[in-house]
KEMI-490236 format. One record per atom (N, C-alpha, C): x negated, y, z. Coordinates in steps of 0.02 Angstrom, whole numbers, plus 50000, padded with zeros to 5 digits. Each point is the difference from the previous one (the first is absolute). Example, Ala and Ser with C-alpha at 12.3 -4.5 7.8 and 13.67 -1.06 7.14 Angstrom:
BEGIN
493404971650390500455005950000499555006050000500185005349964499585005950003500395005550037
END
This chain:
BEGIN
499574994050000500435006050000499565006150000500115004649954499585005949996500195005050055499505003850022500145005150051500125006649964500635001649990500175006049961500165005850047499805005849978500155006050038500735001749992500335001550056500705001749997500095006549960500505000249958500115005949957500075006250043499605005149986500015006150038500565004649978500305003350047500535004849986499735007050010500035004549951499775006950010500325003150061499605004050038500235002850063500645004049991500025004049946500595004349990500634995949984499914993649979500584995849983500144994850053499655000450057500074994650049500714999350025500335005750010500684999750026500484997049949499815000649936500454997549948499774993349973499544996750034499744993749975500554994649999499904995249957500474994549992499694993850030500354996950047499784993650027500344994449962499604995649971500264994849957499854993250031500514996150010499924993150024499984995449939499454996349992499914995749942500084992750021500444996549967500144993050018499914995549939499834993650014500004995049946500734998449984500154999949936500704999449979500324993550020499644994449993500324993550011500084998550074499485001650040500034998250071500295005550044499935006349977500225005650041499485002150051499434996650003499475001650048499705006849983499835003850053499695006549991499284999249978499825003149944499315000049976499625005950029500325005850002499665006050026500515005550011499835004850043500385006150009499525005749986500145004149950499545005249979500355006749999499615005450011500255006849996499695003449940500415002949958499775003149939500345006749991499675004549965500325006549986500494999249942500525004249996500524999149950499764999949929499435003349986499755000149931499604993949981499944995150046499624993949985500374995749949499614996249962500294995749949500064992850025500354995949962500064992950017499324996749998499565002249954499334997249996499625001450065500075006150029499675001650063500294995850057500644998749997500304995650050499694993149998499924997349939499694993349992499285000050025499635005449985499305000350020499925000250076500525002250035499965000650073500154993450036500204994949963500194993750031499394995850019500054996250053499444995850024499934993549960499875000649935499884994249958499375001249960499714994649974499405000749960500145004249938499485003549977500085004749944500274996549938499744993949986500224996649939500734997650005500264999550062500694997750008500515005649989499775006350004500465005649991500334999849932499624998149949500274999749933500524994649992500024995350047500474994549995500655001450038500075006250028500595001750039500455004749961500654999350011500475005049976500425002250058500235006349998500365003050056500745000749981500434998050047500735000449989500295004750053500405004849978500335004650046500735000749978500464998550046500725000349985500174995949938499704994149996500174995249948499685001349933499545005149995499695001649936499254999150004499714997249947499284999349995499705006749980499505002450037499725006749990499384999949956499925005349962499395001049961499475003150044499364998749984499445002450042499965007550003500235003549948499935007349997500575003750034500524996650021500575003450031499815002950068500285005850017499855003350063500534998350052499774999350063500454997850053500565005050010499855006549995500515005150012500564999649948499834998649938500514999749948500434993850007499784995250040500394993950010500505000750057499965005650036500455001050056499754997350066499364998150003499734997450063499915005550053500015006349977499905005550047500655003050024500554996749987500665002550021500025000350076500075006050031499965000650073500584996850036500564998949966500584997150035499964992450001499514997249965499934992749998499454997750046500034993850020499474997150040499384999449958499434998450032499384999149963500114994949944499675001349944500104995749942499734993050011500344995249970499764993050001499964997649928499414997649981499924997349932499784992850006500104996349947499804993049997499484999149945499534995550011499514998449949500034992649985499914998349937499964993049979499404999249954499724994149999499444998749956500274998649930499685002949951500184998449931499754993049984500414995849970499764993549981499485000749945499544995249994499495000549948500314999249931499625002249950500224998949931500134992649991500564998349970500204993149996500104997949928499764994149984500104997149934500454994050006500414998749949500414994150000499844996049937499854993750009499844995649944500534994649998500284998849942500534995049994499874995249943500094993650014499954994949948500684998249971500525003250026500684998349980500334995450050499604996950043500284995950054499735002350067499345000950003499685002350062499765007149991500105004250051499765006849998499585001250062499455003749990499525001350054499935007550008500035002450062499875006950016499265000550019499625004049964499275000350007499795007250013499565001050047499725006650014499325000349964499975002849939499394999449960499405003550030500105005750034499425003550026499694996250059500424996350036499734995850055499864992949976500214998549939499924993449970500274994550046500635000850020500304994850041500744999349982500254994050009500704998749986500425002350059500535003849985500445002450053500534994850016500394998249950500544995250009500124996649934500414994850000500214996849938500704997250008500334998849944500664996950003500144996549934500494995650001500184996349940500745001049984500155000249934500695000349979500224992949983500634999449978500314993349997499684995449948499825002649942499704995949948499575004449956499584997049959499545003849959500385003949946499805006349992500345004449952499595000749937500335002349946499665001549937499675006950004500305004650038499745006850005500245003050065499615004550027500195003450063499785007349996500325004250040499795006950006500235002750067499675005350024500165003150063500285007049989500455002250044500245006949997499445004650024500085006549985499455004750014499855000850074500504998850043499875000750072499874993350034499914994749961499844993350026500564997050041500615002549993500554997350040500374994449964499904999249935500374995149961499534996249953500154993849989499674995949949500534997249954499875000449935500464997349950499644994649961500314994249995499684994249967500484997249947499714998149943500404997149946499894992649995500544996249989499984992750000500324997349936500034993549997500334996649944500755000850004500354998249946500734999949997500315006850013499655005349981500295006750003500075002850070499614997550048500075002250069499415004550020500165005550032499505004350033500215000850072499515000250045500165000550071499655006050030500365003450044499755005950034499874998250073499415001550025499814998550069499865006550037500215000450063499815005650042499664997350063499975004250053499624998050059500314993950035500634998449987500334994350032499994993749956499745000649939500004994349954500455001449940500314994949973500435000749941500615004350017500115005349959500585004350014500485000549941499764998949939500445000349942499774994949948500494997349963499844995749943500365002849939499625001449948500285002549937500014994149951500564998749970500064994149957500365001849935499724997649945500315000949934499784994349956500414998049953499844994549956499555002649943499365000350015499545003349953499334996549996499954993750022499364996650000499565002550057499374998349998499545002050054499915007650001499935002750061499855007150009499245000849998499755003849950499285000549988499715006850018500425004950012499765006850017500465003050052499715003350050500395003450052499655006650017500405005050018499725006550021500525003750040499765004150048500435004450040500025007049970500535003650015500005007249989499555003150054499805006349990499555003250048500335000850068500675000750003500345000750064500164993350032499954994549963500144993450027500734998150001500455004449979500714998650001500234995949940499584999849949500174996449939499414995849978500144995049959499474995949972500204997749930499524997649963500124997649932499684993249993500334995549964499734993449987500014998849924499494996449977499974998149930499984992449995500354997249950500124992850000499774996649935500014993450005499764995749946500435000749937500645001750008500455000349942499985006749964499525004450019499935006349966500405005850029500344998950055500405005350031499655002750063500215006050018499795002950064500625002550036499955000850065500575002250040499775004850054500405005250011499885004850054500474998250057499724999550061500394997850058499975005250055500504999950043499995003750063499714995550053499465002150032499714995950053500425000250063500445004950007500425000550059500624995549996500314999749941500604996049993499894993349965499444999349965499864993949962500394999649935500325005449979500425000149940499585001849939500144996649944499685001949937500345006349973499625005449994500285006449978500025000649925499504997049965499975000949929499584994549967500284996149954499594995549960499695003749941499384998349983499655003249944499854994649948500335000249943499954994749949499795002949933499554996649962499564994950024499394999749956499464997050025499424998349961500134993349966499614998649948500084993649965499574994550031499655001750054499614995150037500025001750074499684996050042500015001350072499735006950017500305003050053499775006550025499454998850051499405002749987499424999050042499855005950046500305005849987499865006050040500635004350003500095003350057500595004450009499845005150053500285006049993499885005350048500555005249995500135003650056500495005450002499645006750008500265005249968499705006650004500105002950070499575004750021500085003150066500675003450010500295002849946500655003450008500594995349988499864993549989500514994849992500435000849937499805004349955500405001049940499844994949945499394997749999499804995549946499644993950027499964994849958499654993950016499574998149940499454996550012499564997749947499924992550008500024996349945499884992850001499514998249944499624994750011499544997649950500084992549993499944997449938500154992949990499524996349957500144993549993499604995649958500115001449926500485004249983500115001949930499545005749978499515001750043499495005249987500295007049999500605000850028500335006550002500095002350072500035006650008500235002950063500635004049984500465000150046500635003649988500135004750059500225006049982500185005150049500765000450002500284999450062500734999550008500275005750042500635001649989500375004450045500274995650057499765001350061500194995850056500745000650018500315005549982500705001150017500474996249953499865000449934500454997049951499764993349973499354998750007499724993849972499825000649927500075006049971499855001049929499245000149989499774997249945499305000249982499845006849970499565003850032499825006749976499464999849946499494995750010499464999549952499734992950000499794997649943499624993849995499285001949984499554998150045499305002149994499604994549964499825001549938499654995149958499265002149992499564995150001499305001649991499544994750026500204996350050499604994650026500034994049953499464996249999499984993949959499964993850043500205000550062500014994450045500535000950052500094995150043500515000350053499885006350043500535003750013499955005950044500054997450072499445000250036499974997050066500145005050056499905006549987500085005150052500365006049971500445003050039500355006149979500195004050062499745006150004500135004250059500075007349979500345003850043500085007149988499405003850030499775005049964499505004750025500355006750007500345001050055500455005750007500664998449966500375005149980500654998949967499965001249925499435002649977499955001849929499614994949959499614995750032499584995249964500094993050027499904995149957499964993050021499344997249973499754995150037499374996749981500144992649993499764997149945500084992849989499314996849988499944993650018499394996249987500204993349971499534997049963500194994249960499454994749996500214994249975499534994749983499515002149946500175005349963499555002349947499415004150026499925000350067499445003350034500055007650001500575002749979500065007349998500505002550052499915006450016500485003750042500265005749958500655001250002500305005449961500415004650046499945006549987500385005150037500525002949953500645000150022500565001949957500385006050029500315003849956500445005450021500704997250012500285001350058500684997650014500525003649957499875006449984500485003949962500044997849927499424998949969500004998549928499894992649985499724996350047499854993049989499384998949958499605005249989499394999549960499404998450044499504996749970499394998350036499535006049999499845002750059499565005850005499274998150004499864993950024499304998250012499944992450004499444997349973499844993050007499324999450034499974996050054499384999250038499704993249983499395000249974499664993949979499364999150041499844993950016499394998650039499984993050026500584997150014500034993050021499884995449940499714994250013499884995149946500404993650010500515000250043500424994250014500705002550019500494995650003500685002150018500025003650067500395005450003500115003750062500604997050036499904998150064500534996650038500335004350052499675005450022500285004050055499815007349992500395004350031499885007249994500335003550059499675005350025500285004250053499905007249981500505004250013499975007249984499905003850065499535004650002499875004150059500635004050017500095001450065500595003550024500105006749964499475003549985500065006449966499994999449925499994993849974500004998549928499395002849965499445000750037499385002749970499594994549967500024994150027499604994649972500354993450012499764994849967500274993350008499424995250011500164994150027499524994550007500304994049965499614996649959500244994149965499594993950020500314994150000499664993750015500054995449940499454996549986499954996449936499904992550010500144996349947499924992750000499274998050013499525004249979499294998350009499725001850068500425002350047499785001550068499785007150011500025004249949499805007050007500605004450016499885005350038500505005350011499705006549973500435004249973499775006449974500445005650026499685005850013500355006050022500015004949942500605002549983500085004349941500295006850022499725005449971500285006750011500545001249948500605001450021500555000949953499965006649961499635004850028499955006449964499584999349937499474995950003499544999449944500034993249966500264994950034500024993349972499344996450007499535002850037499334997050008499984995350059499564995049995499904995350056499465002950046500185001450062499545003250046499614995050043500284994050010499664994950040500184993149975499534995450005500134992949989499844996350064500474996450027499934996550064499864992749986499394997750016499794993349985499934995950063500174993649997499914995750058500474994150003500575000349967500464994349999499754994649953500124993850018499804994349959500574996949963500595003150003500584997349965500465005749982500554998349966500475005049976500285004250057500005006649991500265004650051500755000649989500394997050045500724999749991500365006150028499685003750045500345005750031499505005250023500195006349994499595005650025500465004950035499725003850047500385005150036499535005850016500295006050007499625006050017500275002750066499555002250045500225002850063500365006649988500455002050046500385006249990499575006249991499405000150031499575005949993499554999649939500044994649963499624999349938499274998650009499784998450060499284999150013499784992749995500474995450004499834992950001500464996149954499774994149981500414995449960499924993050028500484995949985500014993150022500144995749939499674994449994500124995549943499994992850024500424995949969500044993050018499994995649938499654994250004499944995949940500334993250009499954996049947500354993649997499704994850047499415001350028499694995250047500115001950073500405005350012500135002050068499505004850029499585003049957499505004850023500285007049995499945003950054500245006950001499415004650016499965005549963499455004750010500285007050013499655003450047500185006750022499465004749974500195004749956499525004149963500025007350021499425003349997499975007350004500065002749930500475004549988500085002949933499555006049990499625001850051499505005249990499354997149973499794994450029499364997049979500084994049955500594997050000500114993949962499734993850035499805000750063499724994350036500544996150036499874993550008500464995750038499845000450073500485002350041499895000950072500104993550039500504996149981500144993850036500304995049951499924993550018500314994649961500364995450047500604997849981500404995550041500264994449955500064993950028500234994349961500664997450029500494999249957500624996550017499914992949973499754995750042499754993549978500524995849964499784997349943500424995449963500605003149967500035006649995500595003349972499795005049946500395000749948499915005449953500385006150026499715005849995500325006050026500435003149946500645000750014500475002949953500095007550010499935002350061500105007150013499595002250059499765006249997499655003150056500295006950010499935002750060500255006650015499575003250054499935006649998499625003750050500465005150032499965000750066500425004750036499595003950050500165006450009499685004150050500525003650042500604997150003500555003050038499844999750074500225005150037499895000050072500454994950035500594998849972500454995150030500064994349951499924993950026500044994249956500584995650021500494999149956500524995050010499884995049944499464996350006499744996349942500234992850001500594998949969500244993249989499904995850062500265002450056499794997250063500364993650018499954995149955500174993250019499554998150060499385002449996499534998750055499675006450023500115005749967499635006050016500475005950003500085002950059500465005650007499715004750052499955006349982499725004950045500575004550023500204999250063500575003950026499785007150013500355004849971499875007150011500635003150027500015001950065500625002750029500215006649969499565003249961500165006449970500174999449926500024993849975500164999049930500745001449988500185001849937500715001249985500434994050018500545001250037500464994650018499864997050068499365000250022499844996850064500315003950058499955006649999500305003950054500764999349999500294999749941500734999249994500224993450030499594994849990500194993350024499844999050073499375001450020499784998350068499955006050047500025006149972499905005950041499285002449997499905006550011499345002949997499664999650068499404996950005499644999950063499925007050026500025000750066499965006650030499405000850045500015005350039499455001650044500114996750068499544995850020500084996350063499385000750042500054998650064499405000050041499684993149997499484998950040499644993749997500434994050017500555001250035500444994550018500534998749946499995003949947500514999249949500655003350019499965005850035500605003250026499905007550002500495003849977499975007250002500425002450059499675002050055500385001650061500435006349992499865004149948500385006149991500634998949958499994994749960500564998949954500424994050018499694994950029500354993850012500224999250072500604997450008500224997850066499884992550000500314996450048499944992749997500444997849942499745000649942500384998649939499564996949948499855003549945499654996949944499324997150017499655002950048499364997250019500064993050028500584998550028500104993550032500464995549959500515003049969500514995949966500285003749940499964996849941500315002749941499585005049961499375001050019499585005149968499604997349942499715004749962499574998349943499384996350024499814994849965499444995850022499415000649952499414998750026499404999949959500004993749956499715000749941499944994449954499294999649974499764993949989499334999249975499985000949924499414998849970499935001249928500444995449958500204994350030500454995449964500735001950008500135005250041500685002150012500334996350058499624995650035500274996350057500005004250063500474998750044500065003850062499404998350045499695005250028499434999250045500274998250069499744994650029500214997850067499455001750050500205002850057499515001950051500335001650065499615003550043500255001850067500555005249995500524999250040500575004549998499885006250043500385005249987499915006350034500014999250076499455002150032499934999750073500194993250029499874994849959500174993250022500734999450022500435003949969500714999650016500264992949993499724996549950500144992849992499324996649997499864995450047499344996850000499864995749938500534998149964499904996149940499775004549943499514997849961499805004149942500595000849952500025005649966500545001249953499805005149948500465001949956499855004949948499765006650031499465002849972499695006050027500335006249970500165004750043500355006149978499535004349958500255002749944499605004249956500175007450010500465001550045500235006950007500525001649947500285005950005500475002249949500734998750015500154996850058500694999050018500294993449977500664999749993500344993949980499904998649925500064993749981499954998149930500615002749962499935000949934500575002649961500634995750007499934993450000500594995750005500345000850068499605000850053500285000950067500315007050008499715005049967500295006750002500685000049966500094995749949500624999949961500574996550035499854996050052500524995950032500585004250025499845005750030500535004150030500505002549949499775000949938500445002549947500374994449965499834993850014500384994349974499864998349928500454996049968499904997649932499845005449948500315005950002499825005049949499265001749998499674999950058499285001550002499594993749990500264994250020499634993749995499994997349929500555000649965500044997049933499455002249952499875006649993499465002049953499324997050018499854999750065499374997150022499964992649985500534996350016500004992849990500074998149926500315004249960500024998649929499315000549970499605004750024499335001149973499494995550033500074998850066499524995850037500394994850041500254994749967500434995250035499684996750061499334999249999499684996650056500015004150064500215006449996500055004050061500554997450046500434995749976500524997150043499694996450059499384997649992499654996550054499335003450015499975006549989499395003850013499794999650073499354999950012499744999750068499755006850021500205002250059499775006350028499694998750069499825005250036499694999150065500464995950046499684996150043500384995650044500254993849964499794999249936500244994349961500735000749981500285006150006500715001049987500164999849926500514996349982500285000249933500585005150000500265001949943500575004650000500594997550041500114993350001500554997450040499875001050075499374999350021499845001550070500165007350015499835004549953500115007150011500745001749999500414995949968500735001150005500234999150072499624996150037500174998850070499715005150048499755005749973499695005150042500405006550003500605000149969500395006250003500714998849977500465003950027500714999149984500155001649927499655004749972500115001449929499684994649957499414997850020499654995049960500394993549992500374998050051500324993549999500494999249942500255005549974500494999749946499684998049933499344999949997499654997849940499864992550000500174996650055499834992950007500304995749945500645000749989500344995749950499695001049931499855006249981499735001349934499304997049993499585000650051499334997049998500034992549992500474996850035500074992849994500194998149929500455003949970500204998649932499425000849951499515004250017499435001149957499414995350016500134994850040499504994950011499595000550063500195004250047499635000650063500064993550040499454998050032499994993750039500275001150070500544996350015500375001350062499674997150062499534995349991499674997050059499275002150005499805005549968499315002250003499815001950071499374998850018499745001750067499535005949996500065004650047499515005450004499424997850044499525004350014499424998050040500174998950073500605002050021500224998750068500374993350005500104996749942500334993649999500765000449998500265005849980500725001150000500284999949929500614997449993500365000149937500405006549995500275001649941500445005949996500604999650047500264993950011500574999350046499805001650071499384998350019499755002050066500015007650008499805003549948499985007350003500715003050006500474997049964500695002450005500264998950071499824994350029500224998550068499685004750050499365001549990499645004350047500285007150002500245002449941500235006949996500765000649992500364994550011500735000050000500295002949935499834996649944500225002249934500444994649970500655000350013500454994549980500114999449925499995005749964500114999649927499444996149967499385001550018499444996449972499994992850021500174998750064500004993150025500514995849962500605002849988500514996249964499794998649928499685004949968499774998949931499494994449997499554999750048499504994750002500334993250011500464999750047500334993650015500434997749942500335004649965500404998349942499564997049945499385002349998499534997649949499664993550019500154997550061499724993650020499445000450051499885005850030499485000550052500184995450058499494996950029500094995250054500075003550066500584999850033500095003550064499624996850057499724994149987499624996550053499244999949986499795003649949499295000449984499635004150053499534997050035499645003550053499375003449974499854999149936499405003149973499394998050038499565004850015499414998650041500045003650067500605002550017500095003450064500314995450052500174993849978500284994950045500655002550032500385003849962500645002350024500475000649940500624997950009500485000449946500255007149993500315001849944500295006749994500515001550055500384995050022500485001150054499645001950065499454996750015499625001650061499705007049995499775001949941499745006849991500565005150010500594998549971500575004650007500215000650073499994994550036500195000350071499505004250040499364999249986499495003950035500085007449985500235001649939500075007049979500705002750014500434995950028500705001850013500345002549936499854996449946500285001849934500674996449992500525002950029500654996750003500314998849931499915004949955500314999249933499684994249962499354999450004499664994549966500154993450035500065000150066500174993950037500674997349975500475004549988500664997949976499954996949930499615003049956499914997349933499674993250003499474999450040499644993750005500444994450028500415001750049500444995150031500494997249948500245004349956500464997849947499674995049954499395001449980499664995749952499724993750032499845000350065499764994050034500554994850007500635002249998500564995350003500134996549934499755002949947500124997249933499474994749985500194994849964499494995149977499575003349946499354999150005499555003049951499964995649938500055002949941499924996049939499294997449995499944993849977499344997049990499805001249927499465003449991499775001749933499624994249969500144998649937499664994549967499315002249977499564995249993499325001249975499844995149945499565002049956499774995549947499265001249988499694995149968499295000449986499884999049926499595004349971499774999149932499304997150002499884994949961499344996850001499794997849930499364998549994499714996949940499995004549938500155006450007499995004349941499305002649986499895002549939499355002849983499895007050024500515003050032499945006850027500004999550076499415000550031499934998650072500405004850044500125006149977500345004950043500734998150012500294995649960500704998050010500074993250033499444996650013500024993550033500035000950075500585002350025500095001650071500714998250021500155001450064500664998650028500425006449996500634999349982500465005649991500594999350048500255005750025500575000150046500575003849968500604997650012500615003049971500085007250021500195004349952500135007050013500705001949975500285005150030500665002449981500005002649928500534998649964500045001849929499995007549988500205003950049500025007349991499335003450012499534996350030499335002850013499594999649936499645005349984499605000449939499294997850015499734995149965499304998050012499525005849986499515000850042499515005349990499634999149934499834993749983499674998649937500425002149941500654998950004500475002149948499985007649993499995003550057499975007449998499345002449972499454996450012499355001949972500024999949924500304994749972500074999649928500435005649973500545001550034500445005549979499635006750003499585000950051499625006250006499525000849942499694994549979499545000349943500375001949936500624997449993500395001349940500425006450006499985003050060500395006050015500754998649994500194994250024500714998350004500245001450071500655000850008500305000750066500094992950028499624998350053500004993250027500694998050025500365004650031500664998250027500494998349944500005004149948500464998649944499804993649963499354999049992499774994049965500164993750039499935000150067500164994250041500754998549996500425005150000500724999049992500164996949932499605001849951500124997449932499794992749993499444998150032499734993349990500224995050053500175002450060500214995650053500765000150006500304994150013500734999950007500225002250070499535001950043500145002450068500314994750045499994993749978500274994550040499484994550010499614998649949499524994550004499395002150039499834996550055499405002050038499374999049959499495003750016499354999149968499504998050055499394998749981499524997150047499355003949996499725001550058499395004150004499474996650041499375000549976499424997450036499675005650040499584998150048499665005150040499555004549959499734997349944499555004149959500375004349949500674999950001500395004249955500254996649937499774993949985500274996349943500744998550014500414999349948500714999050012500324996049942500584997150015500374996049952500725002650000500275001449941500695002649998500344997649936500675000350003500404998149941500205006349963499835000149935500135005749957500644998749961500535003850017500644998949966499985002449928499505004249983499945002549932499834994649950499554995450020499824994649954500184993150026500324999750060500224993650028499424995550020499445003050020499414996050017499755001850070499674995150032499645001250062499305002249982499755005050036499345002849987499564999150062499384998049990499495000250052499535005749982499985005150042499585005949988499425000350049499435002249976499405000850041500105005950048499555000950050500085005450048500045007049968499695000949941500025006549968500635001149959500474995150003500635000749964499994997549929499424997549977499954997449932500284992949996500424998749950500284993449991499474994949983500074993950028499514994749988500344993849969500564997850031500354994049975500755001549998500354996749954500735000549995500294993149989500634999150022500364993749990500745001549989500284997149948500715001049985500414995550046500415003050042500424996250046500545004650028500524997150029500545004050028499765003350065500405004750024499825003650061500094995950063500284993949994500174996150059499404997750039499444998549965499434997350035499365001249960499465001450036499355000749967499804993149973499844999549936499834993449971499334997550026499934993550007499384997050023499494999749944500234998949939499544999549943500315003449939499714998849943500255003249940499745007149990499475001850035499735006749996499575000849937500005006049972499585001649943499565006050018499384999849976499545005550013500125005749951499965006050024500045005949957499335000749962500005003649944499385000649960499425002650042499434996749990499395002050035499884996650066500484995950023499924996450064499744993149984499414998450027499694993649985500114995150057499834993749987500024994950052500654996250004500054995250047500604995850007500615004050022500594997149986500635003250019500174998550073500405004350032500154999150071500544994850013500004997650061500574996250026500255003550062500664999650013500315003650056500344994950045499855000350065500294995450049500305003950057500614998150020500305003150059499744996950063499875004250049499754997650065500594998750046499844998350063500534998550048500465006150008500634998850005500495005450004500504999249944500505004249997500524999449949499725001749932500304997049948499805001849932500335006549982499865002549941500305006349979500614999049956500304994250002500604999149960500565004550026500355003249954500525004750020500664996550011
END
C-alpha cells in the first residue's frame, strides 16, 4: 500500500471543503475518507486514495448511480451542496480487457494482456457460425435445419426457426435489438432479438448466403453469397436496392463501414468498397494471395482487418486502400478477426484453435492462446466497464447497472455494522432491507446487525427496504409491474432472510398483498433466518387477512418451522386474538394431502426431480419468466393456457409440469420456464410415458411416477 499524502485543502477554502466517504461498491466497506476543495476533480479524488499508483487507473468512481469522468469537478456534481450530508461515492475496479473465443460449441473468456483464461462455457451443440453482440451480453449461433439460437447470461433465451436449410451467417445490429441470419437456400432474414419474430425475409441469392450484416441505422442490410454476388436490401420492405457485381469468387464477408459504404471480401482474394447510394465499387484492395475468410471493420470505419486462408492477416486503410500492416504467425486459415473498440488491438483465430492478440501500432503479437482441439469460428474483444458476458458461468453483478437498482434497490450509506443510525429504525437493517450481493449476484451471508440474530444471514447494504417490499403497502397495482418485469422477486431475499410473504406479515397494510403474491408464485412455507414461516409472522403481529390467505393456499397451521412453536402458539404468546380465531377454524378442517410425482431417466437433469401439487390458479415463476422475456402479460397468458381447474406440479428448483389447454398436452418445463418435454394426454392425469422431446433436447425421454399419496385424477 502506497503512503499517499492526504489531499491538501487551500486555507481560504477550508470552511467550504468537501468531505467524501469512498466505499467499495460491492462490499460497502469504507476505503477512505478524504477532504477536498470544491474545485478538485475526480482524478484528484482518485489520487488521494490509499491504493497503489498503478491501481488508480483500474478504478472508476460512481456518484448517485452515475460513472464519473476523471475531468469532472466535485462542485459541479453537487457534492458541495450545504444542505446535504457529506458526499459518499463508490469505486469499482474495471475488469481487464476481455477476449471471447468461440468454436461454435465451446467459448472461452480470455484476458489477453494477462494471458490467462477467465471462464469458459458450452452451448448445446456445435454451430456452423457464431457471433457476439457489441456489449458481450448475447451470443447468436447458426445451426442446421434453419435454426439459430440466441444465448444470454442465463443460457438459451430464444430460438429462431425457418425452413431454409443450414444457417451459415449470423450478425447483430449495433444496438443488439435485431439480428440477421443467412441460410443455405439463398435467403436471409431479419429478426427481433427481443420477441424472436422474423421481421423481414430477404429473397434471394442463387446459392447459399455466406455473409450478412445490418447497417448502423437499421435501414439497410447487406448479404454475400456463393453466387459471387453481394446484395444491398431495404431492411423495412425487403426490396433489393442494389446487386453488387465484381467478385469472381464466393463472397465470404460483407459489412458496413458507416452508413454510406459497405465492404465485401471474397474467395477471389480481393476486398471491395462500395457506395450504398449508387451500388458502384469505389475501391478494390489487392494484396492477399489466397481466399479471404474473415473481416472486421474498425468502429470509426477508418480501417479494416482481414484474415486469409494462408494464415496471414492484413490491416487496410479505407481512405487510401493501402495495406498498412501484415500480421504473420498463424499456421492455418484465419477464420475470424476482431478489432478492439479503441482501435489499438486486434484478435484473430484460426482453424487449429490458435488465437493471437495483436498490437495494431507495431504489428507485433502480444499474446497467443490455444482453444485445444477446436477450430475458432468467432472472436471478439471488449473493453466495457461492465460485463454481462454470456454468463452461463460468468456474471459480474453491478448494483449500479441499468435495471439492478429498479429490481433490488440502490445500496446506501451504512456504518461498519451495515446500519445507518440516522435513517433506519429497527427496520430495513434487520428485516426486509436491501442486501449485499457478490459478483455472481448471490446474496452475501454474514454477521447480522449488532448480532440481533446470532445466526448468519443476508448482510444489509443500506438504502432502506427493497423495491418489492416497498410496493407491498400499495398492493397489486404496485406489485404487478415489478413482478411482470422481474417474476423471481416473488421470492426475493432481503435482510433477516425475509421474503415478500414474510414482509406481508409485518404490517396491516402489507397483509392485503398476501393473496396476490401467492398467485404470482410466492412460496408459502419459506423460512427466514429466524426460522419462521410467513404464517408465523402473521400470527406474531395479529394479521388475520394475511393468515387466512396463507391457509386458503394450503399453508400448514401446524408447521413449527425452526422456532419449535406452531403459529397458534406464537399467536397465543402475542395475544393475537383475530389470528387465533382464524387458525382455530382451519385446525378443525381436514388438511388436503397434496400429491407428488417424480420425473426420472430424462436427458435433461434439471427436470429429474420430485414435484408437488400446486393450485391451478397459482402462476409458476418459470412461466412468468418466459412471459417476461416475450413481454407478455403472465396473468392473461396463464388464464389463456390453464383451465384454472387442473393442478400443476412444481419442484424445489422451479421446474414445473402443467396441462396446456391450448394444445391439449402436458408440458415439462425447466426452471427457467423453457419447455423440454411434451405428451399428448387428457387433463385427468399426468401421463407416465409417451413423452416427446422438444427440438434441441438430447438424451433419453422421461418417465413419470406418482409417489405415496393421492393421484391427480380429477
